[in-house]
C-alpha positions in Angstrom: -0.1 -0.2 -0.1 1.4 3.4 -1.0 1.3 6.2 2.0 -1.7 8.5 1.4 -3.9 6.1 -0.8 -6.6 3.9 0.6 -6.2 0.5 0.9 -8.1 -1.3 -2.3 -11.7 -3.0 -1.3 -11.2 -6.6 -1.1 -12.3 -8.7 -3.8 -15.3 -10.6 -3.6 -14.9 -14.6 -4.1 -18.3 -14.7 -4.5 -19.4 -16.9 -7.2 -21.5 -15.8 -9.7 -25.4 -16.8 -10.0 -26.9 -18.2 -12.5 -29.1 -15.8 -14.3 -32.7 -16.4 -15.5 -33.6 -13.4 -17.4 -29.7 -13.4 -19.2 -30.6 -17.2 -20.3 -33.6 -16.2 -21.5 -32.5 -13.8 -23.1 -29.8 -15.6 -25.1 -32.5 -18.0 -26.0 -34.2 -16.1 -27.6 -31.3 -14.0 -29.9 -30.3 -17.5 -30.8 -33.9 -18.8 -32.0 -34.1 -15.6 -33.8 -30.7 -16.3 -35.7 -32.5 -19.3 -36.6 -35.2 -18.2 -38.1 -34.2 -15.6 -40.1 -31.3 -18.2 -41.9 -34.2 -20.3 -42.1 -36.0 -17.3 -43.9 -33.5 -16.3 -46.1 -32.4 -19.7 -47.1 -36.1 -20.3 -48.3 -36.1 -16.7 -50.2 -32.7 -18.1 -52.3 -34.4 -21.4 -53.2 -36.1 -19.5 -55.4 -35.4 -18.0 -58.6 -36.7 -14.6 -59.8 -37.3 -12.7 -63.5 -38.9 -10.2 -64.9 -41.7 -10.7 -67.4 -41.1 -8.7 -70.6 -45.0 -8.8 -71.9 -48.3 -9.6 -71.3 -48.9 -13.5 -72.5 -50.1 -13.7 -69.0 -52.2 -10.2 -68.2 -53.7 -10.2 -66.0 -52.4 -12.7 -63.8 -48.9 -11.6 -64.3 -48.8 -8.3 -66.5 -45.7 -7.4 -68.3 -42.9 -5.6 -65.7 -43.6 -7.9 -62.8 -41.1 -9.9 -61.6 -42.0 -13.8 -61.2 -40.8 -16.0 -58.0 -40.4 -19.5 -59.4 -39.1 -22.9 -58.2 -38.9 -26.5 -58.9 -38.8 -29.0 -56.0 -37.1 -32.6 -56.1 -40.2 -34.8 -58.1 -41.9 -32.1 -58.8 -45.6 -32.6 -60.0 -47.5 -30.2 -62.3 -51.0 -29.5 -62.3 -53.2 -28.5 -65.3 -53.6 -24.3 -63.9 -50.1 -24.2 -62.8 -48.3 -21.1 -64.3 -44.8 -22.0 -65.2 -41.4 -21.1 -66.8 -40.0 -23.6 -69.3 -37.8 -24.1 -72.5 -39.8 -24.4 -75.7 -38.1 -27.0 -77.7 -36.7 -25.7 -80.9 -38.8 -27.1 -84.4 -37.3 -27.9 -87.4 -35.1 -24.6 -87.4 -37.3 -22.9 -85.2 -35.0 -21.4 -82.4 -35.7 -22.7 -78.5 -37.1 -20.2 -76.1 -38.4 -19.1 -73.0 -42.3 -19.7 -72.3 -44.6 -18.3 -69.0 -47.5 -20.1 -69.7 -50.3 -21.6 -67.5 -50.5 -25.8 -67.8 -54.1 -26.4 -69.8 -52.6 -30.5 -70.4 -50.6 -32.8 -68.2 -49.1 -36.2 -69.9 -51.8 -38.1 -71.1 -54.7 -35.5 -71.6 -56.1 -34.8 -74.6 -56.6 -30.9 -75.3 -58.2 -29.4 -78.0 -59.5 -26.3 -79.0 -62.3 -25.2 -78.7 -66.2 -25.9 -78.4 -69.2 -23.7 -79.3 -68.2 -21.4 -76.3 -64.7 -21.2 -77.9 -63.6 -22.7 -74.6 -60.3 -25.2 -73.7 -61.7 -28.7 -73.9 -59.7 -31.4 -71.6 -60.9 -35.1 -72.0 -63.6 -34.5 -73.1 -64.3 -31.6 -70.7 -65.3 -28.1 -71.4 -63.2 -25.6 -69.1 -64.1 -22.1 -67.9 -61.2 -19.9 -67.3 -62.1 -16.6 -66.4 -58.6 -15.2 -66.7 -58.0 -15.8 -70.6 -58.8 -13.5 -72.8 -58.9 -13.4 -76.5 -59.2 -16.3 -79.5 -56.3 -18.5 -80.5 -55.5 -21.5 -83.2 -57.9 -24.7 -83.5 -55.5 -27.5 -82.5 -56.0 -30.8 -80.9 -52.9 -32.8 -78.8 -52.6 -35.7 -76.8 -50.1 -35.0 -74.3 -47.0 -37.5 -74.2 -46.3 -38.7 -70.8 -43.6 -36.8 -68.6 -45.0 -33.4 -70.7 -47.2 -30.3 -70.5 -49.0 -28.7 -72.4 -49.0 -24.7 -72.2 -50.8 -21.7 -72.8 -51.2 -17.9 -72.2 -53.9 -16.3 -70.5 -53.8 -13.8 -73.9 -54.8 -16.2 -76.2 -54.4 -13.9 -78.8 -50.8 -13.2 -77.9 -47.4 -15.0 -78.3 -46.4 -18.5 -78.9 -46.7 -21.2 -77.2 -47.7 -25.2 -77.2 -51.0 -24.4 -79.1 -49.6 -22.5 -82.0 -46.9 -25.2 -82.1 -49.5 -28.0 -82.4 -51.5 -25.9 -85.3 -48.8 -26.1 -87.1 -48.5 -29.5 -87.6 -45.4 -30.0 -84.9 -45.8 -31.4 -81.3 -46.4 -28.2 -79.2 -46.1 -30.5 -75.6 -43.1 -29.5 -73.6 -40.9 -32.2 -71.8 -40.8 -31.7 -67.8 -37.0 -32.1 -68.0 -37.6 -28.8 -69.7 -39.6 -26.5 -66.8 -37.9 -24.2 -64.9 -40.3 -24.2 -62.2 -43.7 -23.6 -60.9 -44.6 -19.6 -60.1 -45.2 -19.1 -56.7 -45.7 -15.3 -56.2 -45.2 -12.2 -58.5 -44.8 -8.5 -57.5 -43.0 -5.3 -58.8 -39.9 -6.6 -57.6 -38.1 -9.6 -56.4 -38.5 -8.3 -52.4 -42.3 -7.1 -52.5 -44.1 -10.2 -53.9 -47.2 -12.2 -53.1 -48.0 -15.7 -53.8 -49.7 -16.1 -57.0 -53.4 -17.8 -56.4 -54.1 -21.1 -57.8 -57.1 -21.4 -60.1 -60.3 -23.9 -59.7 -61.1 -23.6 -62.9 -59.9 -27.5 -63.9 -61.4 -28.6 -61.1 -65.0 -27.0 -61.6 -64.8 -28.7 -64.8 -64.5 -32.4 -63.1 -60.5 -32.6 -63.7 -58.3 -34.2 -61.0 -55.6 -32.5 -59.9 -56.0 -29.2 -57.8 -52.8 -26.9 -58.0 -50.9 -26.4 -54.9 -50.7 -22.9 -52.7 -47.1 -22.0 -52.2 -46.7 -19.4 -49.9 -42.7 -20.5 -49.1 -41.7 -17.1 -51.2 -43.7 -14.6 -48.9 -43.3 -17.2 -45.7 -39.9 -17.1 -46.5 -39.9 -13.2 -46.3 -41.9 -12.7 -43.4 -39.9 -15.4 -41.2 -36.6 -13.3 -41.9 -37.5 -10.3 -40.8 -39.7 -11.6 -37.6 -36.7 -13.6 -37.1 -34.0 -10.4 -37.5 -36.5 -8.9 -34.5 -36.6 -11.3 -32.6 -32.8 -11.8 -32.4 -32.5 -7.6 -32.0 -34.7 -8.1 -28.8 -33.0 -10.8 -27.4 -29.2 -9.3 -28.2 -30.3 -6.2 -26.6 -32.1 -7.4 -23.3 -28.7 -10.0 -23.1 -26.7 -7.0 -23.5 -28.6 -4.4 -20.9 -29.0 -7.3 -18.3 -25.4 -8.0 -18.5 -24.4 -4.9 -17.5 -27.1 -4.8 -14.8 -25.3 -7.3 -13.4 -21.6 -5.9 -13.8 -22.8 -3.0 -11.8 -24.2 -5.1 -8.8 -21.5 -6.8 -8.7 -19.0 -4.3 -8.7 -21.4 -2.5 -6.1 -21.3 -5.2 -3.8 -17.2 -5.4 -4.0 -17.6 -1.6 -2.6 -16.6 0.0 -6.5 -15.9 3.8 -5.0 -16.8 4.9 -8.1 -20.1 3.4 -8.1 -20.7 4.2 -4.6 -19.9 7.8 -5.6 -22.9 7.4 -8.2 
């Protein structure tokens, strides 16, 4: 001890107590990290692209960003909106096609009945989203293939036009990039694309599935980030308060003076 200076306070040997509150905040923070990470993985499991034309309007108008994905063993249903690669035919180049599935493997698809409706396996389908007249055609869709048409039946070039020209208009499922799950003004602000009941209402089996992955992934990522922030700030605040209490109990003169 130096003359003129008080002796330092005795060091407390009291063991640190377990803090339930601190542990709870740590668990909250870790839960937030896990939720945010899972949400981001879900979001980036999909791909996105901007639609250049109105062949799928009004469901997907020009300038809209679509979010699409493909699972292992993906099953395609009548009414699904998909992004696919139309194979080249007799000198024509292959091209990317955004269209609605109006026939799956084994279906007999033709246009049209007396009301200009698509007929699938003898059943006329009322499609409230479609408009415009297209070519006359008839096709039997091969196994592991889909038959695609834009909702604007007077625009674009799809399976119907290829079939009407005397070629096979079906698209192998291996050439389908994925099912459109959501759409919106940009890749971060999207809404789930509602499925159609037109084909099941006509008596055909296989209703389209609702894929809310892109929307729920974004919600989970945002909520997880918020939960992490609450847990992190709570843990830091709790740790600071516990440290002050320990120093006060040890007789820290600076804390005693405050």
